[in-house]
N, CA, C and O of each residue as an XYZ file, in Angstrom:
268
protein
N      37.580    -37.246     -6.410
C      38.610    -36.265     -6.172
C      37.969    -34.884     -6.089
O      37.156    -34.492     -6.926
N      38.364    -34.179     -5.064
C      37.780    -32.864     -4.817
C      38.823    -31.793     -5.126
O      39.811    -31.680     -4.400
N      38.632    -31.012     -6.174
C      39.652    -29.993     -6.497
C      39.673    -28.914     -5.421
O      38.639    -28.550     -4.861
N      40.868    -28.416     -5.147
C      41.008    -27.346     -4.157
C      40.476    -26.045     -4.746
O      40.665    -25.731     -5.922
N      39.817    -25.324     -3.887
C      39.293    -24.038     -4.329
C      40.327    -22.954     -4.101
O      41.042    -22.946     -3.099
N      40.383    -22.083     -5.011
C      41.279    -20.950     -4.909
C      40.585    -19.894     -4.051
O      39.441    -19.542     -4.337
N      41.250    -19.370     -2.993
C      40.602    -18.370     -2.134
C      40.103    -17.149     -2.903
O      39.104    -16.540     -2.522
N      40.784    -16.797     -3.963
C      40.334    -15.631     -4.729
C      39.037    -15.932     -5.449
O      38.241    -15.021     -5.677
N      38.799    -17.188     -5.816
C      37.531    -17.552     -6.448
C      36.374    -17.301     -5.486
O      35.340    -16.766     -5.889
N      36.537    -17.682     -4.218
C      35.487    -17.511     -3.219
C      35.222    -16.029     -2.977
O      34.066    -15.611     -2.912
N      36.272    -15.236     -2.844
C      36.070    -13.806     -2.597
C      35.437    -13.129     -3.808
O      34.669    -12.179     -3.656
N      35.751    -13.609     -5.002
C      35.147    -13.059     -6.211
C      33.652    -13.359     -6.227
O      32.851    -12.510     -6.618
N      33.271    -14.571     -5.801
C      31.849    -14.923     -5.742
C      31.115    -14.040     -4.742
O      29.982    -13.621     -4.981
N      31.779    -13.759     -3.610
C      31.160    -12.894     -2.604
C      30.968    -11.499     -3.183
O      29.918    -10.887     -2.986
N      31.966    -10.992     -3.891
C      31.849     -9.669     -4.507
C      30.728     -9.643     -5.534
O      29.970     -8.676     -5.615
N      30.628    -10.704     -6.313
C      29.568    -10.767     -7.317
C      28.215    -10.780     -6.626
O      27.298    -10.081     -7.056
N      28.075    -11.560     -5.567
C      26.800    -11.609     -4.852
C      26.467    -10.245     -4.256
O      25.330     -9.782     -4.354
N      27.455     -9.606     -3.642
C      27.211     -8.281     -3.056
C      26.800     -7.290     -4.124
O      25.900     -6.476     -3.918
N      27.465     -7.364     -5.269
C      27.137     -6.460     -6.369
C      25.716     -6.746     -6.865
O      24.955     -5.817     -7.136
N      25.362     -8.021     -6.984
C      24.011     -8.382     -7.415
C      22.970     -7.875     -6.424
O      21.927     -7.354     -6.818
N      23.263     -8.031     -5.135
C      22.340     -7.570     -4.100
C      22.205     -6.057     -4.170
O      21.095     -5.528     -4.110
N      23.319     -5.362     -4.296
C      23.294     -3.899     -4.367
C      22.510     -3.439     -5.590
O      21.729     -2.491     -5.512
N      22.720     -4.113     -6.723
C      21.983     -3.753     -7.940
C      20.490     -3.991     -7.758
O      19.669     -3.180     -8.188
N      20.144     -5.096     -7.126
C      18.728     -5.398     -6.881
C      18.120     -4.358     -5.950
O      17.007     -3.887     -6.181
N      18.855     -3.998     -4.889
C      18.353     -2.988     -3.950
C      18.161     -1.651     -4.645
O      17.179     -0.950     -4.401
N      19.091     -1.306     -5.502
C      18.990     -0.045     -6.246
C      17.769     -0.068     -7.159
O      17.017      0.904     -7.226
N      17.580     -1.175     -7.854
C      16.441     -1.284     -8.762
C      15.121     -1.243     -7.997
O      14.171     -0.591     -8.431
N      15.058     -1.929     -6.873
C      13.848     -1.910     -6.048
C      13.581     -0.494     -5.561
O      12.443     -0.026     -5.598
N      14.624      0.189     -5.105
C      14.477      1.563     -4.638
C      13.948      2.485     -5.725
O      13.071      3.311     -5.473
N      14.473      2.346     -6.918
C      14.018      3.180     -8.033
C      12.557      2.916     -8.357
O      11.792      3.847     -8.610
N      12.170      1.641     -8.348
C      10.782      1.302     -8.654
C       9.839      1.791     -7.561
O       8.735      2.250     -7.852
N      10.266      1.694     -6.313
C       9.432      2.195     -5.217
C       9.262      3.701     -5.299
O       8.167      4.217     -5.071
N      10.337      4.412     -5.623
C      10.236      5.868     -5.771
C       9.279      6.235     -6.905
O       8.481      7.164     -6.774
N       9.361      5.504     -8.016
C       8.471      5.778     -9.149
C       7.012      5.513     -8.762
O       6.121      6.284     -9.118
N       6.776      4.431     -8.040
C       5.416      4.117     -7.601
C       4.897      5.191     -6.653
O       3.759      5.643     -6.785
N       5.729      5.601     -5.695
C       5.331      6.638     -4.740
C       5.008      7.939     -5.470
O       4.020      8.604     -5.157
N       5.834      8.295     -6.433
C       5.605      9.530     -7.189
C       4.290      9.454     -7.955
O       3.554     10.438     -8.021
N       3.989      8.295     -8.534
C       2.733      8.172     -9.289
C       1.522      8.253     -8.358
O       0.484      8.797     -8.735
N       1.652      7.715     -7.150
C       0.546      7.792     -6.184
C       0.349      9.232     -5.734
O      -0.785      9.684     -5.570
N       1.448      9.955     -5.532
C       1.342     11.359     -5.121
C       0.633     12.199     -6.170
O      -0.059     13.160     -5.832
N       0.795     11.853     -7.426
C       0.210     12.635     -8.511
C      -1.265     12.328     -8.735
O      -1.948     13.078     -9.432
N      -1.769     11.239     -8.156
C      -3.177     10.886     -8.338
C      -4.069     11.908     -7.650
O      -3.726     12.451     -6.601
N      -5.217     12.157     -8.261
C      -6.199     13.069     -7.660
C      -6.907     12.365     -6.522
O      -7.106     11.150     -6.543
N      -7.283     13.151     -5.529
C      -8.064     12.612     -4.424
C      -9.512     12.529     -4.901
O     -10.054     13.517     -5.397
N     -10.143     11.365     -4.757
C     -11.538     11.235     -5.205
C     -12.447     12.241     -4.497
O     -12.247     12.565     -3.326
N     -13.433     12.718     -5.219
C     -14.365     13.733     -4.691
C     -15.066     13.247     -3.427
O     -15.300     14.037     -2.512
N     -15.402     11.975     -3.362
C     -16.106     11.481     -2.168
C     -15.220     11.562     -0.933
O     -15.719     11.792      0.168
N     -13.906     11.376     -1.100
C     -12.990     11.529      0.039
C     -12.901     12.983      0.463
O     -12.873     13.291      1.654
N     -12.858     13.878     -0.517
C     -12.815     15.304     -0.200
C     -14.081     15.728      0.535
O     -14.027     16.524      1.473
N     -15.215     15.193      0.104
C     -16.480     15.495      0.790
C     -16.447     14.994      2.234
O     -16.862     15.702      3.151
N     -15.956     13.785      2.428
C     -15.864     13.236      3.780
C     -14.926     14.062      4.663
O     -15.212     14.291      5.838
N     -13.813     14.505      4.092
C     -12.878     15.333      4.857
C     -13.506     16.669      5.230
O     -13.313     17.165      6.340
N     -14.251     17.242      4.309
C     -14.931     18.503      4.588
C     -15.958     18.328      5.706
O     -16.069     19.179      6.589
N     -16.704     17.229      5.668
C     -17.681     16.949      6.728
C     -16.986     16.757      8.075
O     -17.487     17.208      9.105
N     -15.860     16.103      8.068
C     -15.100     15.905      9.306
C     -14.608     17.240      9.854
O     -14.716     17.500     11.052
N     -14.071     18.083      8.982
C     -13.622     19.420      9.408
C     -14.783     20.215     10.004
O     -14.637     20.880     11.030
N     -15.929     20.133      9.346
C     -17.102     20.862      9.823
C     -17.548     20.342     11.194
O     -17.882     21.127     12.082
N     -17.549     19.023     11.359
C     -17.939     18.435     12.646
C     -16.959     18.847     13.741
O     -17.370     19.103     14.873
N     -15.670     18.912     13.419
C     -14.673     19.339     14.407
C     -14.869     20.813     14.774
O     -14.760     21.182     15.943
N     -15.156     21.646     13.785
C     -15.408     23.070     14.061
C     -16.635     23.227     14.952
O     -16.623     23.996     15.913
N     -17.678     22.500     14.625
C     -18.908     22.571     15.420
C     -18.665     22.099     16.856
O     -19.165     22.701     17.805
N     -17.926     21.061     17.001
C     -17.615     20.544     18.337
C     -16.772     21.536     19.137
O     -16.999     21.733     20.330
N     -15.797     22.160     18.470
C     -14.950     23.136     19.136
C     -15.773     24.353     19.572
O     -15.550     24.892     20.656
N     -16.702     24.781     18.755
C     -17.549     25.943     19.088
C     -18.528     25.605     20.216
O     -18.791     26.439     21.082
N     -19.059     24.398     20.202
C     -20.040     24.031     21.220
C     -19.384     23.728     22.575
O     -20.059     23.772     23.603
N     -18.102     23.426     22.592
C     -17.433     23.126     23.869
C     -16.858     24.371     24.524
O     -16.263     24.277     25.598
N     -17.021     25.543     23.902
C     -16.500     26.791     24.497
C     -17.413     27.313     25.552
O     -17.132     28.349     26.155
């Protein structure tokens, strides 16, 4: 015997699922923002800064030599 389902039971399950999904999305968003903020606060390693400086210098030299 298969009991009949009440239509309100089904819509309630859909609401619960939507709420669960929304809560999960909110939590994921918060964690991603926290991770992004922590990455932004990290210092750039000195070797990267040195490489960037060398690149800037090479670009300046190239721009001056092509004039």
